[in-house]
BAKE-106997 format. One line per field, with one value per residue (C-alpha): residue in one letter; x, z, y. Coordinates in nm, 2 decimals, m for minus. Last residue first. Layout:
BEGIN
residuo: (a, ...)
x: (X, ...)
z: (Z, ...)
y: (Y, ...)
END
This chain:
BEGIN
residuo: (n, r, c, k, n, i, t, e, y, r, a, s, y, s, v, l, a, g, i, l, p, f, l, t, r, l, y, n, l, r, a, w, e, k, i, l, d, r, t, r, a, a, s, s, p, t, k, r, k, g, e, g, l, r, e, a, a, k, e, l, l, l, g, e, s, c, v, v, f, l, l, t, f, p, i, l, s, a, t, c, l, g, a, l, l, f, r, l, a, m, s, a, g, d, d, n, s, r, w, s, i, f, a, n, g, l, n, a, l, t, a, i, a, a, f, p, p, c, l, v, f, g, r, r, f, i, v, r, f, q, a, l, v, t, a, e, d, a, t, p, s, a, l, l, a, a, g, s, v, f, s, l, s, f, q, s, g, t, h, i, a, s, a, l, i, s, i, f, r, l, v, d, s, t, t, m, t, l, p, l, p, m)
x: (m4.89, m4.97, m4.62, m4.41, m4.52, m4.41, m4.13, m4.06, m4.21, m3.91, m3.63, m3.75, m3.57, m3.24, m3.27, m3.37, m3.11, m2.83, m2.97, m2.91, m2.61, m2.44, m2.64, m2.47, m2.18, m2.32, m2.41, m2.02, m1.90, m2.03, m1.95, m1.61, m1.64, m1.75, m1.45, m1.21, m1.31, m1.30, m0.98, m0.85, m1.05, m0.85, m0.56, m0.56, m0.68, m0.33, m0.21, 0.13, 0.22, 0.38, 0.14, m0.25, m0.21, m0.15, 0.06, m0.14, m0.46, m0.36, m0.25, m0.58, m0.73, m0.57, m0.62, m0.99, m0.99, m0.79, m0.97, m1.30, m1.27, m1.12, m1.08, m1.41, m1.60, m1.37, m1.50, m1.86, m1.93, m1.97, m2.32, m2.42, m2.23, m2.41, m2.76, m2.66, m2.62, m2.92, m3.11, m2.93, m3.00, m3.36, m3.36, m3.16, m3.37, m3.66, m3.75, m3.44, m3.30, m2.90, m2.86, m3.15, m2.90, m2.58, m2.75, m2.90, m2.45, m2.39, m2.67, m2.56, m2.21, m2.30, m2.47, m2.23, m1.95, m2.13, m2.24, m1.86, m1.73, m1.97, m1.93, m1.54, m1.40, m1.71, m1.61, m1.25, m1.33, m1.58, m1.30, m1.03, m1.29, m1.32, m0.92, m0.92, m1.19, m1.03, m0.68, m0.90, m1.03, m1.41, m1.49, m1.70, m1.90, m2.15, m1.89, m1.82, m2.16, m2.29, m2.02, m2.11, m2.49, m2.53, m2.22, m2.18, m2.55, m2.57, m2.36, m2.52, m2.83, m2.72, m2.51, m2.85, m3.04, m2.77, m2.76, m3.12, m3.20, m2.92, m3.02, m3.40, m3.27, m3.03, m3.28, m3.56, m3.30, m3.24, m3.63, m3.88, m4.20, m4.53, m4.54, m4.79, m5.20, m5.26)
z: (m6.09, m5.70, m5.68, m5.89, m5.67, m5.32, m5.49, m5.59, m5.24, m5.10, m5.30, m5.06, m4.77, m4.96, m5.01, m4.64, m4.51, m4.73, m4.63, m4.27, m4.29, m4.44, m4.24, m3.93, m4.05, m4.07, m3.67, m3.62, m3.79, m3.56, m3.23, m3.39, m3.42, m3.03, m2.89, m3.11, m2.95, m2.61, m2.65, m2.82, m2.54, m2.28, m2.44, m2.43, m2.03, m2.02, m1.86, m1.81, m1.92, m1.57, m1.59, m1.59, m1.94, m2.06, m2.40, m2.53, m2.48, m2.65, m2.96, m2.88, m2.96, m3.25, m3.42, m3.39, m3.53, m3.79, m3.89, m3.94, m4.24, m4.54, m4.36, m4.23, m4.56, m4.75, m4.51, m4.49, m4.84, m4.78, m4.66, m4.96, m5.19, m5.08, m5.09, m5.47, m5.53, m5.38, m5.56, m5.90, m5.85, m5.81, m6.19, m6.34, m6.20, m6.50, m6.47, m6.50, m6.19, m6.24, m6.16, m5.86, m5.68, m5.75, m5.62, m5.31, m5.24, m5.25, m4.97, m4.79, m4.82, m4.74, m4.46, m4.28, m4.32, m4.18, m3.93, m3.84, m3.84, m3.61, m3.23, m3.23, m3.35, m3.13, m2.82, m2.87, m2.91, m2.56, m2.39, m2.61, m2.51, m2.13, m2.13, m2.35, m2.04, m1.72, m1.87, m1.96, m1.58, m1.63, m1.54, m1.84, m1.75, m2.00, m2.29, m2.23, m2.17, m2.51, m2.72, m2.57, m2.56, m2.90, m3.06, m2.98, m2.96, m3.33, m3.47, m3.24, m3.35, m3.70, m3.72, m3.54, m3.82, m4.07, m3.97, m3.92, m4.30, m4.42, m4.26, m4.39, m4.75, m4.73, m4.59, m4.85, m5.14, m5.03, m5.04, m4.76, m4.82, m4.73, m5.09, m5.15, m5.24, m5.62)
y: (m5.39, m5.41, m5.62, m5.35, m5.07, m5.27, m5.30, m4.90, m4.87, m5.02, m4.81, m4.54, m4.72, m4.75, m4.36, m4.25, m4.48, m4.34, m3.99, m4.10, m4.31, m3.92, m3.68, m3.77, m3.66, m3.31, m3.35, m3.50, m3.18, m2.96, m3.16, m3.12, m2.76, m2.75, m2.97, m2.80, m2.42, m2.57, m2.73, m2.34, m2.20, m2.40, m2.33, m1.97, m1.97, m2.11, m2.43, m2.52, m2.86, m3.08, m3.36, m3.24, m3.12, m3.46, m3.43, m3.69, m3.50, m3.24, m3.44, m3.66, m3.30, m3.15, m3.47, m3.52, m3.15, m3.25, m3.56, m3.43, m3.22, m3.41, m3.73, m3.76, m3.64, m3.88, m4.14, m4.02, m4.08, m4.46, m4.36, m4.18, m4.45, m4.73, m4.53, m4.41, m4.78, m4.90, m4.62, m4.72, m5.06, m5.00, m4.82, m5.09, m5.36, m5.40, m5.77, m5.92, m5.95, m5.89, m5.50, m5.56, m5.81, m5.61, m5.31, m5.48, m5.61, m5.23, m5.17, m5.43, m5.28, m4.96, m5.06, m5.30, m5.06, m4.80, m4.98, m5.11, m4.75, m4.62, m4.80, m4.91, m4.51, m4.37, m4.55, m4.43, m4.08, m4.06, m4.19, m3.95, m3.65, m3.76, m3.69, m3.35, m3.24, m3.36, m3.22, m2.89, m2.87, m2.75, m2.41, m2.38, m2.68, m2.84, m2.83, m3.18, m3.29, m3.12, m3.31, m3.60, m3.58, m3.38, m3.45, m3.81, m3.92, m3.82, m4.05, m4.31, m4.22, m4.21, m4.54, m4.76, m4.60, m4.67, m5.05, m5.09, m4.98, m5.18, m5.46, m5.45, m5.33, m5.68, m5.87, m5.72, m5.78, m6.16, m6.21, m6.22, m6.39, m6.26, m6.09, m5.82, m5.87, m5.84)
END
C-alpha cells in the first residue's frame, strides 16, 4: 500500500516540533561550543571584557532558545492530544509525543536547578562593572573562568533535552509509516 502524500495536522505538528527542537539544539550547542570557547580563548583577556561579552551572549541565548523550546513542547503536546483522540490505537503514539514534550520541557527544571546559579553569579559579576573602580584580583578572574567553564558544560547538557525530544517525536513517524503499510 503506498504511503499517503498529504500531510495531516499530526504530520505538521511533528515537523514543527522536530524543526524547533533541532534549531534549539543547535543554538544551545553553539552557546557552549562557539561562545563559551571564545570567552575562554584568551587566558590573558581582561575579566571585565569577558564578563561584558558573557552578558551579551546570555541575553541573545535567552531571547533565542526559550521560544523554540516552547514551540517544540506545545507541538508535541498537541500531537499527543490528537493521537490520543484518534480511534485507531493512538495511545502508543500519544505516549511518544507526550514523552517528547516532557523531555523538551524538562529543560526548565534542569535550568532552574543547575544553570541559573552559575549564570546568576556571572551576571552579578558583570553588573559590578569590574572595570569601574572594582579591584581586580587573579582569584576573581580565575573564578570567572571557572564559572564560564561550568556554564558551558551545563549548556552542553541542556542540549540533550530538545535533542532527545526531537528523536522521540521522530520515532513516532515510523509507527505511522508501519500502520500505513499494514
